[in-house]
Every structure is written in C-alpha cells, then in structure tokens.
N, C-alpha and C positions, 0 to 999 in steps of 0.2 A: 478444390483443394488450393489453387493458387489464390482464389479470393480469400480463404481462410488464413493462409499465410500473410497476406497483406494486412488483414484485420489484426492480426496478432503481433504485428511489428511494433516496436516501441513508437511513441508519439513523434519523437523527432525525426526518426527515420521514415515513418509513414508520410509525415508533412513534406520531408525532402523528396521522397519518391513522387508524391502528387504534384508537387511544384515543378520537378525536372520533367515529368511526363507533360505537363501543361505547357511548359516553356518549349520542350521539343516539338509538341504538336503545332503550337503557334508558329515557331520558326519554320517548320517543314511546310505548313499552309502558305506562309509568306514567301518562302523559296519557290514553291510551285507557281504561285501567282506571279512572282518576278520572272520566272522562266517562260510562262506563257505570255507575259507582256513582252519580254525580250524577243521571244519568237515572232510574235505578231509585228513588232516594229521592224524586225530584220526583213520579214517577208514583204512588208509595204515598201520598205527601202529597195529591195531587190526588184519589186514590181516597177517602182518609179524608174530605176536605172534601166531596167529592160524596155520600158516604153520609150526612154530618151534614146537609147541605142537604136531601137527600131525606127523611130522617127528620123534619126540621122542617117540610118542605112537607106530608108526610103527616100529621103531627099536626094541622096547621092546616086541612088540606082536609077532615077527617073530618066536622064539622058540616055542611059545604056540601054534602057528598055526601048526607048524610042528608035535607037540604031540597031537594036537587036544584036548587041555585041555581048555573046555568052562568054567569051574569054575574059573580057573586062569585068563582067559581072562576077565570075569565079574569084578573079583576084580581089576585087572589092569585098566579097563575101569572106575570103580568107582573112582579110585584114581584122575581121571581127570575131574570128574564132578563139581569140585569146581571152574573151570574157569569162570571168569565173562561172563554173557550173553550167556553161552553155552545153545543152544537149543536142538541139537541132536548130538550124538556121535555113530557111527556105525563102525563095522569090518566086512569086506566081504572077504570070502576066495577066492581062485583061481577059484572055480566053480561058482562064482557070487552069493553065497549064504550068507546070513547074519549069521556071526558067533556069534556075540553078539552085542547088541545096547543098547543105553540109550536115553531117550527124556525127556525134561522138561515138568512137568505137569502145570506150571504157565504161560507159554507162548505159545501162539497159532500162529505158523507160518506154511505156506505152505512148507512141507517138500519136498525136491528134490527127485523125482522118478528116476531120472538117476543116475546110478552108473558107475563111470569111473574106468575101470580096465586098468591101463596103468603103464609104467615103469617111467613115469614123473609125477611130482606134477602138479595138475590143480585146477583152481579157478573159481567160478562163483559168480558174484556180483549182488545184488538185492538192492532195495531201502531200505528194512528193515532188510536184513541180508546177510552174505557172506557164501558160502560152499566152503570147500577146501577138496581135496583128496590127500593123500600121499601114494604111493606105499609101500607095505611091501615086502621087498627083503632079501634074505639070500644066499649068495655067488652068486649073480647075477641072482637068480631064483625069479621069481614073484609069491609070495605066496597069495597075496590078496591086499586090500587096506584099508585105514583108511579114514573115512569121518567125518568131524566136521562141524557143522552149527552154526555159532555165530551170534546173533542178535545185532542190532545197538542201543538198548534201552539206554545204558549208554553213548554212543556217542551223541545221540540226546539230552538226558537229559542234558549233560554237555554243549552242544552247547546252548541250550535254556537258561541254567543259565548264560553262558557267554553273550548271546544276551540281556537278561533282565538287568544284571549288566551294560552292555554297554549302554542300554537305560537310565538307571537311571543316570550313570556318564555323558552321553550326555545331559540329561535335566538340570543337575547341571551346566554343562560347558555352556550351552546356556543361563541360567539365569545370571551367572557370566559375560559372554560375552555381553549380553544385557545391563547390568549395566556399564560396561567399555565403550562400544561403545556409550551409550547415553551421558556419560560424554564427551567423545573425540569429538563426533559429534557436540555437543552444543558449544564446544570450537572452533572446526574447522569451523562451520557455523556461527559463532558470526558475522563475516564481512557482510555476506548475510543479517542476521537478522537486522543488523544496517542499511544497505542499503535500506532494505524494509521499516524500520521505517521512515527513512529520506524521502523516496519517498512518504509515506502516508502523512507526515507532510507537505511536499512541495505542495502535491495536495490539502490538506485541508486548509492550512494557507497561501499558496501562498508566503511562506518565502524562497526565493531562496538564502539566506545567509547560509543556513544550509551546513555543510560540514561532510564527513565521516572522522573518526579519524584513519582508519586502514591504516597502511604503511607496505608494504612488496614488494618483487621482484616477488612473485608467480603471478597466474592468478588472484586471488581475490584482490591482491594489485594492479594490473594493471586495474582491473575493478573499484576498488574504486578511483584510480587516475583519470581515464578518466570521472567517474562519477562527481567527484568534478570539473573537467574542464568544463564539460557540464553545471553544476549549476552556475559555475562562469560566463560562456558566457551568459547564460540566465539571471542572475543577472545584468550583465553589459548592456544587451539589454533592460531589464526592466528599468533600471536607465536612459539609453539613451532616451527611450520613454517617461519616466517621465519629464525628463529634457526638451524634445522637447514640451511636453503638457504645462509644466509650462511656457516655452518661448512662446508658442503659445497663452496661456491665458493672459500672461503679454503683448504681442503684441495687442491682442484683446481688452484688457482693455485700453492700450495706444491709439489704434485707436478710441476706443469708447470716450475716453476723448477728442481727437482731433475733433471728429465729433460731439460730444454733449455737450462740456463745453468750456467755454472761458479761454484761456490760462493765461490771466492776472488775472482775478478775481475769477476764479475757479467756477463761476456760470454757469448754463445751458445757452447754447448759442441759437441763434435765430432758428437754425435747430431743436434743441430739444424742444424749446419753442412751435413751431407750432405744433408738435406731441402731447406734453403734453396738449396743449389748446383744440385740437380736441378731445383727449380722455376724458378730464374733462367735456367737453360740452356734449358729447355723453352720458357719464354716468349720468350727472345731468338730462338730458331729460328722460333717460331710467328709472332711479330710482326716478323721480319727486323730485329732491332736489333743492337747491339753491347754486349758486357759483358766483364769481365775478372776473374781471380782472382789476388789477391796472396798470396804464401806467405812468411811471415815466421819466421826463425829467429834467436833472440838469440845474439849473439856474447859469448864469455867468462862466460856464465851460470854454468857449472859451477864456474868460478873463484870467483865470488861465493859460491855455496852453500858451497864447500869452506872458504873463508878467512873468511867473515862469518857463516855460519850460515844455515839454512833459513828462519828468521824474517826475516833481511835479504833473502833470495831472494824470499820471499813479498811483501815490501813492494815490492821492485822490480818484480816482476810486476803488482801492483796499480797502481803508478804508470804503468807502460807502457801498461796497459789504458786508463787514463784519457786518456793522450796520444793513443792511437789514436782514441778515440771523439771527441776534441776535433778532430783533424785531418781525419778522414773526413767525407763528406757525410752528410746526414740519411737518404738512401736506401740508404747503403752498409751492409753487414752485417759488423761486426768479430766474430771468433770466436777462442776459445783452444782449440787442438786437443789440448793436454795438454803438460805439461813446460814448455819454453820455446818451443814453436812456436805460432804465431798465424796466422790468415789473415783476408782481407777480400774479401768479395764485392762487385763493383762493377757493378750493373745499369745499362743504359741509359746508356752513356757514348758520346761521339761517336767516338772512335778510341783507338788504343793510346797515343797521346800524353797523354791524360787520365789513363791509368793510370800512365805514366811520371811525371808531374807529381806524383800523389798519393804515388807510392812514394817519390820524391825527398824530399817533405815528411815521410813517416814515417821515412825514415833519419835525417833531421835532427832530427826530434822525439825519437827514441830516444836519439840521440847526446848530446842536452843533458845537462848535469850531473845525476846522481841521487845525492843525499846521504842516507844513512841511518846514524843514530847517529853523525853528525859525520864519516862516511867517504864518499869519492866512489867510487861503484860504476862499474867500468870496463866497461860494457856497450855494445853497438852492435846493429845489425840487418842481416842479410843477407836480401835480398828477391828472390823470383823472380815473374815475371809471365807469365801465359798467357791468351790472349783466345779468346772464342767469338764467331763461329764461325772466326775467323782461324786458330787452331791446332788446336782440337778441338770436337766437338759432343756430347761426352758427358762426365758428371762424373769418371768414373774417369780418363779420358785427360787431361782438362784439369788435374786435380790432379796427376797424375804429371809433366806437363810444367811446371807451376808449380814442383814440388819440384826438377825437374832445373835449371830456371832459378835457383832459389835457390842450388844447389850451385855453379853457374857463378859466381854473385856471391860465394861464399865463396872460390872459386879466384882470383877477381880481386882479392882482397885484403880482403874483409869490409867492413862499413859501406857498402854500396852495393846497387844493385839491377841486375838483369838481365831482359831480355825472352827468353822461350823462342825459341831458334833451333835448327834441326836442324844447323847447322854445329858442329862440336866445338871 
C-alpha cells in the first residue's frame, strides 16, 4: 500500500522524496562513520594518556617499593585518583602481592583478575574500559607493576553528544535541502509539466495546434522539439482529412445536384420527382391525409424556341421556374420534368379546392408578361390536377391522371387548369 502511494505521487514530490531519502541516508551513514572514528580516536587518546600516567606512577613508586613504605605509596596513589574516568589503581610488588590500591565507588566495572608482571607495558581493551600495566623498574630490576583501569564513560558521553548534535544539524540540513531541491526541481521539471498539460489539453480538446514553448539543446529540449513536430504532423494530417471530407461532401453535394436537380432551372428533376411523389403518396395513405399532383405544360413554348431561339427559351424556362417557386407553398415540391413540362407535388392539403386555388395562381403567374431582349414571350400554361387518394393511390396512375387533366385543359382553350375527371 505504501509503495503504491509513493508510485502515485506527482513527479515533483516523488523526486523530492527520493532525493531527501537519499540525502538523509547518506548523511546518517556519514554521521555514523564520523561517530565511530571519533570514538576510536578518543579511546586511543585515552589509552595513550593512561599509559603515560601509569609510567609516571611506576617511575615514582619504585623507591617506595624498595623501602616498603605503604603510607607513602597510598599518598602517591591518591595523587593520581583525579584522573578522569579512573576506575581502579593498583600497585603490585615483585611477589605479585597488592602493595596498595584504590577503586572508584561510583562506577561498577568488572575488575581484571589477571595481573601482568612483566618488563614491558601491556594493555587490555574492553567495550567499557581499558586496563594498562606499567612495570616498576629500578636499575633494570623489576620491583612490581602498576595497574590502571580507565572507563569509557566520558568517551561514550561525548560521542553521544556529538551524534545528537550531528542528528540535529542533519535534520536542519535536510529541511534546507528539501526547500532548495523543491524550487530547483520545479524549475527543472517545468518543461515536463508543460508537455503533460499540453498532452492533456490535446486529448481533451483535440486541439493539435498547441505547442510547447520550451527551447533548449538538452534532452528535454529535444523531447519538446519532437513533441511539437509530432503535433504538427497530426495537425497537418487532421487538416488534410478535413479538407478531403469537405471535398468529398462538396462532391457529394454536386453529384446530388446533378442527380436530383435541373441544371437550368435549379428545380428538382424527373428522377427526384418520382422519388418525392412515391414518398408523398405513401405518407398520405399511411397518415390518411390529402395531397395533389399538378402537371404543367407550357403553351406556345415551341413557338418561342423557333422564333426567338433556344437562348430566349432557356430564359423563359428560368423565369417561369422562379415564378413557380414564388407562388407555391414552402412545403410544395416544384419540378421540371423536361422540355416545357413542369410539375408540383402538393402534400398535406385540405381538399381539392386548395389545389385548384394554387393552380389558378400558377396559370396567372405564367401568363404575366415575360420580356426577353425587348420582346414579349407569348407563353401560357395548361395545368392538370389529380389528387390522392381521391383519384389514385399509386404514383404511376396519379401522374397519368394529371397528364390527362392537362390535355383536357389544352382542349378547353389553354391557359387554364382542369381537375381529373372520368367523364370525357
């Protein structure tokens, strides 16, 4: 769990924690080594001082041993009891008998039971004290030995003080280092934070125009440079895809216009007309509504083409198409079926009277003066009306009936409309 928490820490905090742990461990090891070295040096110094004092006492005690003056020996021994951490002082004669001794009442140590009678100084080292033996010589004759036992209390006490002071200084150093490292790491990691923020915004907003502002020749600078290059390539790829989609949509729209709309009048063409008529009739029957089909054939259009040219004829068709769109409702579907034939699908009308009203407006609209190149074009419109479901419930029949009604209008004298009727 603790490892997981460390792994989930923010990068800056994780690096700070690792650095602080590393610094603390290093400082602690150094402090331990310094403390051990300090203890070793202090013990060696204590050993040297003990040996010097033992030799001095041995040199001064030699005449006293010759005269066997225990009182003088005790006085001389007591002059050395002021030595720091002295635990035991003993003087042994040549017969290996204690001539005089002194021991500390405040310190409890295991006193050495071994007495070394030798012409050479000797030392025994223990964890809590040191014992030294110095020979008492007079003109080369061994008269006895001096034994000093020195405790390590002061050494360990000073070592502990040194260690605690070191710990305190180490804690202060770690706090200062943490503050400094935090500031330095925030500055050093700023490019990474920026890249992370840009990556999050790109993922969230899909904005590939974002760029890193960090510029340098180091590893982070190269990472930022290649990151920007990657975003630039993705942005270009995305723009190319959008351009291709736009071109595809434009092509689809253009193909749709070609397939479903008349290039001259911009009205729906015959292909679209048949689809729209079938859909309108199906919806009319399903929803039990009423709809109508108006079939329009221009009168005298052949005369216009023959006498004024096809260019004039095209202008006439364009003008009539605009008038159809202006007269019909927004829900109606005006179409050019080809040549001078037009149609209008009227969905969702109340009854046949609505179709007759719109047909009358169309006849009047087409009959209005059309002037092309200063000439009045003598065109009119004959209109046939068939209704669904009144007359037919399928597109083919309804179109046929509207066509028949249109011929009835022409027989009636043109420039008029007729509703389909089975009566001849």
